[in-house]
C-alpha positions in Angstrom: -24.9 -24.6 4.9 -22.9 -27.3 4.8 -20.8 -27.1 8.7 -17.4 -28.9 8.5 -15.8 -30.1 11.3 -12.5 -29.7 12.0 -10.5 -30.3 14.7 -6.9 -28.5 16.3 -5.0 -31.6 15.5 -5.9 -31.5 11.9 -5.6 -28.0 11.3 -2.1 -28.2 13.5 -1.4 -31.8 10.9 -1.5 -29.2 7.7 0.0 -26.6 8.8 3.5 -28.4 9.3 3.2 -29.5 6.5 3.9 -26.1 5.0 6.8 -24.0 5.0 7.5 -21.7 7.6 7.3 -18.7 5.0 3.8 -19.8 4.4 3.2 -20.7 8.0 4.4 -17.3 9.1 1.2 -15.7 6.3 -1.6 -17.6 7.8 -0.1 -16.2 11.2 -0.1 -12.8 10.1 -3.1 -12.8 8.3 -5.2 -14.8 11.7 -3.2 -11.9 14.0 -4.3 -9.2 11.1 -8.1 -10.7 11.5 -8.8 -11.2 15.3 -7.0 -8.1 15.3 -9.1 -6.3 13.4 -12.3 -8.5 14.6 -11.8 -6.5 17.9 -10.3 -3.3 17.2 -13.1 -1.9 14.9 -11.3 1.4 14.4 -8.0 -1.1 12.6 -8.9 -0.3 8.7 -8.4 3.3 9.8 -5.0 2.8 11.9 -4.2 0.2 8.8 -0.2 1.4 7.3 -1.9 1.3 3.9 -4.7 3.6 5.9 -2.6 5.8 6.7 -1.2 7.6 3.7 -4.5 9.1 2.3 -4.0 12.5 1.2 0.0 12.2 1.5 1.2 10.9 -1.8 1.1 14.1 -3.9 3.1 12.6 -7.0 -0.2 12.4 -9.5 -1.9 15.4 -7.7 -1.0 17.7 -11.1 -1.9 15.0 -13.5 -4.9 15.7 -15.9 -6.1 11.8 -15.5 -8.8 12.3 -18.4 -6.1 13.7 -20.8 -3.4 11.0 -19.6 -5.7 8.1 -20.1 -6.7 9.7 -23.8 -3.3 9.8 -24.4 -2.3 6.3 -23.1 -5.5 4.9 -25.1 -3.6 6.8 -28.2 -0.6 5.2 -27.8 -2.2 2.1 -27.5 -3.9 2.7 -30.6 -0.4 3.0 -32.5 1.5 0.5 -31.0 -1.4 -2.2 -32.1 -1.8 -2.7 -27.9 -5.2 -2.6 -27.6 -6.0 -5.5 -30.2 
């Protein structure tokens, strides 16, 4: 396994070359990564997981019938090929 020795100065130099938006994305990623490591329950607290069981828009949909309908529409329009 290759072990890279990267200094803090090298990382900062690379970060300075990125746009402000890219820097923010990296900081957000690192913050989430650190938070999830320090808090194992973070995954269950994540906002997307809080939606579990709350979205009911497709609750009454028959998934198999819907899939068959879409496939037949694809076959009719030639999109399946």
